[in-house]
C-alpha positions as CSV (number, residue, x, y, z in Angstrom):
1,M,10.3,-71.0,-2.2
2,K,8.7,-68.7,-4.7
3,P,10.2,-65.2,-5.2
4,A,8.2,-62.5,-3.3
5,L,6.5,-59.7,-5.1
6,V,5.3,-56.8,-2.9
7,V,2.9,-54.2,-4.4
8,I,2.6,-50.9,-2.7
9,G,-0.7,-49.4,-3.7
10,N,-4.0,-51.2,-4.0
11,G,-5.5,-49.0,-6.7
12,M,-6.4,-49.5,-10.4
13,A,-2.8,-49.3,-11.8
14,G,-1.2,-51.7,-9.3
15,M,-4.0,-54.3,-9.4
16,R,-4.3,-54.2,-13.2
17,T,-0.6,-55.1,-13.3
18,V,-1.2,-58.0,-10.9
19,E,-4.1,-59.2,-13.0
20,E,-2.0,-59.1,-16.1
21,L,0.8,-61.0,-14.3
22,L,-1.6,-63.7,-13.0
23,A,-2.8,-64.2,-16.6
24,L,0.9,-64.7,-17.8
25,A,2.4,-66.5,-14.8
26,P,-0.2,-67.4,-12.1
27,D,2.1,-69.3,-9.8
28,L,5.4,-67.4,-10.2
29,Y,5.3,-65.2,-7.1
30,D,4.1,-65.0,-3.5
31,I,2.2,-61.7,-3.8
32,T,1.6,-59.2,-1.0
33,V,-0.4,-56.1,-1.5
34,F,-0.5,-53.0,0.8
35,G,-3.2,-50.3,0.5
36,A,-3.8,-47.1,2.3
37,E,-7.6,-47.4,2.1
38,P,-9.5,-50.1,4.1
39,H,-11.1,-51.6,1.0
40,G,-10.5,-53.9,-1.9
41,N,-9.6,-52.3,-5.3
42,Y,-12.4,-50.1,-6.7
43,N,-13.0,-48.1,-9.9
44,R,-12.0,-44.6,-8.9
45,I,-13.5,-43.3,-12.2
46,L,-16.9,-44.2,-10.9
47,L,-16.8,-42.2,-7.7
48,S,-18.9,-39.5,-9.4
49,P,-21.9,-41.8,-9.9
50,V,-21.6,-42.9,-6.2
51,L,-21.7,-39.2,-5.2
52,A,-24.7,-38.6,-7.5
53,G,-26.5,-41.5,-5.9
54,E,-26.5,-43.6,-9.1
55,K,-24.2,-46.3,-7.8
56,T,-23.2,-47.8,-4.4
57,V,-19.6,-48.5,-3.2
58,D,-20.3,-52.2,-3.8
59,D,-21.1,-51.5,-7.4
60,I,-17.7,-50.0,-8.2
61,M,-15.6,-52.7,-6.5
62,L,-13.2,-54.3,-9.1
63,N,-11.4,-56.8,-6.7
64,T,-13.2,-57.8,-3.5
65,R,-11.3,-59.2,-0.5
66,E,-12.5,-62.6,-1.6
67,W,-10.7,-62.2,-5.0
68,Y,-7.4,-61.7,-3.2
69,A,-7.9,-64.8,-1.1
70,E,-8.9,-66.9,-4.1
71,H,-5.6,-65.9,-5.9
72,G,-3.5,-66.5,-2.8
73,I,-2.6,-62.8,-2.4
74,A,-2.0,-61.4,1.0
75,L,-3.9,-58.1,1.2
76,H,-3.1,-55.5,3.9
77,A,-5.8,-52.9,3.4
78,G,-5.7,-49.8,5.5
79,D,-2.1,-50.4,6.4
80,P,0.1,-48.3,4.1
81,V,3.8,-48.9,3.7
82,E,5.9,-46.2,5.4
83,H,9.4,-47.3,4.8
84,I,11.4,-49.2,2.1
85,D,14.8,-50.6,3.0
86,R,16.4,-51.3,-0.4
87,Q,19.6,-52.8,1.1
88,R,17.7,-55.5,3.1
89,R,14.8,-55.6,0.5
90,I,12.2,-55.1,3.2
91,V,9.1,-52.9,3.4
92,R,7.6,-51.8,6.7
93,A,4.0,-50.8,7.1
94,R,2.3,-48.4,9.5
95,S,1.3,-51.4,11.8
96,G,5.0,-52.4,12.1
97,L,4.6,-55.4,9.8
98,E,7.7,-56.1,7.8
99,V,7.7,-58.1,4.5
100,R,10.7,-59.1,2.4
101,Y,10.6,-58.7,-1.4
102,D,12.5,-60.0,-4.4
103,R,10.6,-57.6,-6.7
104,L,8.8,-54.4,-5.6
105,L,6.0,-52.7,-7.5
106,L,5.2,-49.1,-6.6
107,A,1.7,-48.0,-7.6
108,T,1.3,-45.1,-5.1
109,G,-0.8,-43.0,-7.5
110,S,-1.3,-39.3,-6.9
111,K,-2.4,-36.9,-4.2
112,P,-5.0,-34.1,-4.6
113,F,-3.5,-30.7,-4.7
114,I,-4.9,-28.7,-1.8
115,I,-4.5,-25.0,-2.4
116,P,-2.4,-23.8,0.6
117,V,-4.5,-20.8,1.5
118,P,-5.4,-19.8,5.1
119,G,-8.3,-22.1,6.3
120,H,-7.6,-25.0,4.0
121,Q,-7.5,-27.4,7.0
122,L,-10.9,-26.3,8.3
123,P,-13.6,-29.0,8.8
124,G,-15.8,-29.0,5.7
125,V,-12.9,-28.7,3.2
126,L,-12.5,-31.9,1.3
127,A,-10.8,-33.3,-1.8
128,F,-12.5,-35.6,-4.3
129,R,-10.2,-38.5,-4.6
130,D,-11.4,-41.6,-2.7
131,I,-14.4,-43.3,-1.0
132,G,-13.7,-41.4,2.2
133,D,-14.0,-38.1,0.4
134,V,-17.3,-39.1,-1.1
135,E,-18.7,-40.2,2.2
136,G,-17.7,-36.8,3.7
137,M,-19.5,-35.0,0.9
138,L,-22.6,-37.1,1.3
139,A,-22.6,-36.4,5.0
140,A,-22.3,-32.7,4.4
141,A,-25.1,-32.7,1.8
142,R,-27.4,-34.2,4.5
143,D,-26.9,-31.3,6.9
144,H,-25.8,-28.3,4.8
145,R,-27.0,-26.4,1.7
146,R,-24.2,-24.4,0.0
147,A,-21.2,-26.0,-1.6
148,V,-18.3,-24.5,-3.5
149,V,-16.1,-26.5,-5.8
150,I,-12.7,-25.1,-6.5
151,G,-11.5,-26.2,-10.0
152,G,-13.5,-26.2,-13.2
153,G,-12.0,-29.3,-14.8
154,L,-13.8,-32.6,-15.4
155,L,-13.5,-33.7,-11.8
156,G,-14.8,-30.4,-10.4
157,L,-17.8,-30.5,-12.7
158,E,-18.6,-34.1,-11.8
159,A,-18.3,-33.2,-8.1
160,A,-20.6,-30.2,-8.6
161,N,-23.1,-32.3,-10.5
162,G,-23.1,-35.0,-7.8
163,L,-23.6,-32.4,-5.0
164,M,-26.5,-30.8,-6.9
165,R,-28.1,-34.2,-7.3
166,Q,-27.8,-34.4,-3.5
167,G,-29.8,-31.2,-3.2
168,M,-27.0,-28.7,-2.6
169,E,-26.7,-25.2,-4.2
170,V,-23.3,-25.4,-6.0
171,T,-20.9,-22.7,-7.3
172,V,-17.9,-23.8,-9.3
173,V,-14.9,-21.5,-8.9
174,H,-12.2,-21.6,-11.6
175,V,-9.0,-19.7,-11.9
176,T,-9.1,-19.2,-15.7
177,D,-11.8,-17.7,-17.9
178,A,-12.9,-21.1,-19.4
179,L,-14.0,-24.4,-18.0
180,M,-12.0,-27.6,-18.8
181,N,-9.3,-25.5,-20.4
182,Q,-7.0,-28.5,-20.6
183,Q,-9.5,-30.4,-22.8
184,L,-11.7,-27.8,-24.6
185,D,-11.2,-24.7,-26.6
186,K,-13.1,-21.6,-25.5
187,P,-16.2,-21.9,-27.7
188,A,-16.8,-25.5,-26.6
189,A,-16.2,-24.4,-22.9
190,Q,-18.8,-21.7,-23.3
191,L,-21.3,-24.1,-24.7
192,L,-20.7,-26.4,-21.8
193,Q,-21.0,-23.6,-19.2
194,A,-24.3,-22.4,-20.7
195,A,-25.7,-26.0,-20.7
196,L,-24.7,-26.5,-17.0
197,E,-26.1,-23.1,-16.0
198,K,-29.5,-24.1,-17.4
199,R,-29.4,-27.0,-14.9
200,G,-28.7,-24.6,-12.0
201,M,-25.0,-24.8,-11.7
202,R,-23.3,-21.4,-10.9
203,F,-19.8,-20.3,-12.0
204,L,-17.2,-17.8,-10.9
205,L,-14.5,-17.7,-13.5
206,D,-11.1,-15.8,-13.4
207,A,-11.5,-16.1,-9.6
208,Q,-8.5,-16.6,-7.3
209,T,-9.1,-18.0,-3.8
210,S,-7.2,-16.1,-1.1
211,E,-8.8,-17.5,2.0
212,I,-11.2,-20.1,3.3
213,V,-13.2,-18.4,6.0
214,G,-14.5,-20.0,9.2
215,T,-13.7,-20.8,12.8
216,D,-15.1,-24.2,13.8
217,R,-16.1,-25.1,10.2
218,V,-15.9,-23.5,6.8
219,T,-18.4,-20.7,6.3
220,G,-17.2,-19.1,3.1
221,I,-14.5,-18.3,0.6
222,R,-12.7,-14.9,0.1
223,F,-11.1,-14.0,-3.2
224,K,-8.1,-11.9,-4.1
225,D,-10.4,-9.0,-5.2
226,G,-11.9,-8.9,-1.7
227,S,-15.3,-10.4,-2.6
228,E,-16.7,-13.4,-0.6
229,I,-19.3,-16.1,-1.1
230,A,-20.9,-18.3,1.6
231,A,-20.1,-22.0,1.8
232,D,-20.8,-24.9,4.2
233,L,-18.7,-27.3,2.1
234,V,-15.6,-26.7,-0.1
235,V,-14.4,-29.3,-2.5
236,M,-10.9,-28.9,-3.9
237,T,-10.5,-30.3,-7.4
238,A,-7.5,-28.2,-8.5
239,G,-5.4,-31.0,-9.9
240,V,-3.2,-33.8,-8.5
241,R,0.5,-34.4,-7.8
242,P,2.3,-37.7,-8.2
243,N,2.7,-39.4,-4.8
244,I,6.4,-39.9,-4.6
245,A,7.4,-39.2,-1.0
246,L,7.9,-42.9,-0.2
247,A,10.1,-43.5,-3.3
248,Q,12.1,-40.3,-2.6
249,A,12.7,-41.4,1.0
250,A,14.0,-44.8,-0.3
251,G,16.5,-43.0,-2.5
252,L,14.9,-43.9,-5.8
253,H,15.5,-41.4,-8.7
254,C,12.6,-39.0,-8.9
255,E,11.9,-35.8,-10.8
256,R,8.3,-34.7,-11.0
257,A,7.5,-38.4,-10.5
258,I,9.3,-41.8,-10.2
259,V,11.5,-42.0,-13.2
260,V,11.1,-45.3,-15.1
261,D,12.5,-46.8,-18.4
262,D,10.6,-48.4,-21.2
263,T,10.1,-51.6,-19.1
264,L,8.6,-49.5,-16.2
265,Q,11.7,-50.3,-14.2
266,T,13.1,-47.7,-11.9
267,Y,16.9,-47.0,-11.4
268,D,16.8,-50.0,-9.0
269,P,16.4,-53.1,-11.2
270,R,14.4,-54.9,-8.5
271,V,11.8,-52.0,-8.3
272,Y,9.1,-51.3,-10.9
273,A,6.5,-48.5,-10.9
274,V,3.2,-47.9,-12.8
275,G,0.4,-45.4,-13.0
276,E,0.1,-41.8,-11.9
277,C,3.2,-42.0,-9.7
278,V,5.6,-42.5,-12.7
279,Q,7.5,-40.3,-15.2
280,H,8.4,-41.9,-18.5
281,R,10.4,-39.9,-20.9
282,R,9.5,-36.6,-19.1
283,A,5.7,-37.3,-19.3
284,T,3.3,-38.1,-16.4
285,F,0.0,-39.9,-16.7
286,G,-3.6,-39.6,-15.6
287,L,-5.8,-41.3,-18.2
288,V,-6.7,-45.0,-18.1
289,A,-5.5,-46.0,-21.6
290,P,-1.8,-45.3,-21.1
291,I,-1.8,-46.8,-17.5
292,W,-3.4,-50.0,-18.8
293,E,-0.6,-50.3,-21.4
294,Q,2.0,-49.7,-18.6
295,A,0.4,-52.5,-16.7
296,R,0.7,-54.9,-19.6
297,V,4.3,-54.1,-20.2
298,C,5.3,-54.2,-16.6
299,A,3.5,-57.5,-16.0
300,A,5.4,-59.1,-19.0
301,H,8.7,-58.1,-17.5
302,L,7.8,-59.3,-14.0
303,A,6.6,-62.6,-15.6
304,G,10.0,-63.0,-17.3
305,T,8.5,-62.7,-20.8
306,G,9.9,-59.2,-21.2
307,H,9.8,-58.5,-24.9
308,R,7.4,-55.5,-24.6
309,R,8.4,-51.9,-24.4
310,Y,6.2,-49.1,-23.2
311,V,5.6,-46.5,-26.0
312,Q,3.7,-43.4,-25.3
313,Q,0.8,-42.7,-27.7
314,A,-1.5,-39.8,-28.0
315,S,-4.7,-40.5,-26.0
316,P,-8.0,-38.9,-27.0
317,T,-10.0,-37.5,-24.2
318,R,-13.6,-38.7,-24.5
319,L,-15.7,-37.5,-21.6
320,K,-19.3,-37.4,-20.6
321,V,-19.6,-34.3,-18.5
322,T,-22.9,-34.7,-16.6
323,G,-24.5,-36.3,-19.6
324,I,-22.9,-34.0,-22.2
325,D,-20.5,-35.6,-24.6
326,V,-17.2,-33.9,-25.3
327,Y,-14.1,-35.2,-27.2
328,S,-10.7,-33.7,-27.8
329,V,-7.5,-35.0,-29.3
330,G,-4.2,-33.7,-30.6
331,D,-3.3,-30.0,-30.9
332,F,-6.8,-28.5,-30.8
333,I,-5.6,-24.9,-30.2
334,G,-3.4,-24.5,-33.3
335,G,-0.7,-22.0,-34.0
336,E,1.0,-20.0,-36.7
337,G,0.3,-21.5,-40.1
338,S,-2.6,-23.8,-38.9
339,E,-6.1,-23.5,-40.2
340,D,-9.5,-24.1,-38.5
341,L,-12.6,-25.8,-39.9
342,V,-15.5,-25.0,-37.6
343,L,-19.1,-26.3,-37.5
344,R,-21.7,-24.7,-35.1
345,D,-25.3,-26.0,-34.9
346,A,-26.9,-24.1,-32.0
347,R,-30.3,-25.9,-32.4
348,R,-28.7,-29.3,-32.0
349,G,-26.2,-28.2,-29.5
350,V,-23.3,-29.3,-31.7
351,Y,-19.8,-27.7,-32.1
352,K,-16.8,-29.1,-34.0
353,R,-13.4,-27.6,-34.5
354,L,-10.8,-29.3,-36.6
355,V,-7.2,-27.9,-36.7
356,L,-5.3,-28.5,-40.0
357,D,-1.6,-28.3,-40.4
358,G,-1.1,-28.2,-44.1
359,P,-2.6,-31.3,-45.6
360,R,-2.9,-33.1,-42.3
361,L,-5.3,-33.0,-39.3
362,A,-3.5,-31.9,-36.2
363,G,-6.3,-31.8,-33.6
364,A,-10.1,-31.9,-33.0
365,V,-12.6,-30.6,-30.4
366,L,-16.1,-32.1,-30.5
367,Y,-19.0,-31.0,-28.4
368,G,-22.5,-32.6,-28.3
369,D,-21.8,-35.0,-31.2
370,V,-18.7,-37.0,-30.8
371,Q,-19.3,-40.1,-32.9
372,D,-16.7,-39.2,-35.5
373,G,-14.0,-38.7,-32.8
374,P,-12.3,-42.1,-33.4
375,W,-12.1,-41.4,-37.1
376,Y,-10.4,-38.1,-36.5
377,F,-8.1,-39.7,-34.0
378,D,-7.1,-42.4,-36.6
379,L,-6.4,-39.7,-39.3
380,I,-4.1,-37.9,-36.8
381,Q,-2.3,-41.1,-35.7
382,K,-1.7,-42.1,-39.3
383,G,-0.6,-38.6,-40.4
384,A,-3.0,-39.0,-43.3
385,D,-3.2,-36.6,-46.2
386,I,-6.8,-35.2,-45.9
387,T,-6.7,-32.9,-49.0
388,A,-9.3,-35.1,-50.8
389,L,-11.5,-35.3,-47.7
390,R,-11.4,-31.6,-46.8
391,H,-14.8,-30.7,-48.2
392,H,-16.6,-33.2,-46.0
393,L,-14.2,-33.5,-43.1
394,L,-16.5,-31.8,-40.7
395,F,-19.3,-34.2,-41.5
396,G,-17.5,-37.4,-40.8
397,P,-16.5,-40.3,-43.1
398,V,-18.4,-40.7,-46.3
399,P,-20.1,-44.1,-46.5
400,Q,-18.3,-46.3,-49.2
401,A,-20.5,-47.2,-52.1
402,A,-21.4,-50.9,-52.2
């Protein structure tokens, strides 16, 4: 008999690991996959275009049910695992189904953070995390007019854009005084806000939600200063938390997330974990690039060709916020002793800020024109001496003479 691999989590991280494993050792394991959602594996990053009406759910499927069958994988979609017995090496799903494992892969992802204010459980209050959330928003847009999105990060702005495309009036509520404050500096955030306001998006910054108002359904939001705005739909995009409850209940070592070593192995050598549910050398993860690398490393070890080690690398953030390009990498805020090079071109809608630390580039924020982002990223990664480049650094690489 083949050894049994059970995968808990049918999302992008877990299934990317399975794809990498099949490429290395297609016949090594009997594979069983459990997922909480009643679908195959889909591209969660493309939920925004589905909300905006640009794509359908079928368009964003990465692995259909037929794919699992073709590869001999038993898929239990819509039947999440609720218990792991590490002594007996058995998982038990909500349906009562029990499956034995020789190796277990946890890919439980993360859960949206729902701000625990009064009224947060009212009908009409949603997260923006899965296909069910998108279907709920589309249903609300058909019958209602006023939406409030809590959280002015990338996800919140994409939700707001999608709801506007569905005909709703949208206000974005953000707790700080600048949008996307994790990815942009203040001048770039202000440019982004002005561009979105021209399209009809409204903003309330420095606003702290104290209560979601309503009886049978949400009717508005009240803030700490006593002010209120009307709302028929509230979408929470105030961050995520690693989904570690199952691992904790099984006695696996967790801190902020499931702690793994450089091979993505947990403290139990039969159990691996990848994706947004893991903590590696004190860091947690949300971008695709590091999670894909985790999948490669983990698959190599599951396949028995375990020479790889997972090494964290700086990941640039390149985003298209409702059609507007932004890019940030490294330390783009700066500190004592750092120096800024700034370019502003209001007519072209371009802003660049480069942070120098002595003779080296420490960070960059680009808005509107991001084509030089990879070059800046390369300079940061190499720790290159940019003294000779300084006079044209803001304008990108100089073409080499033939």
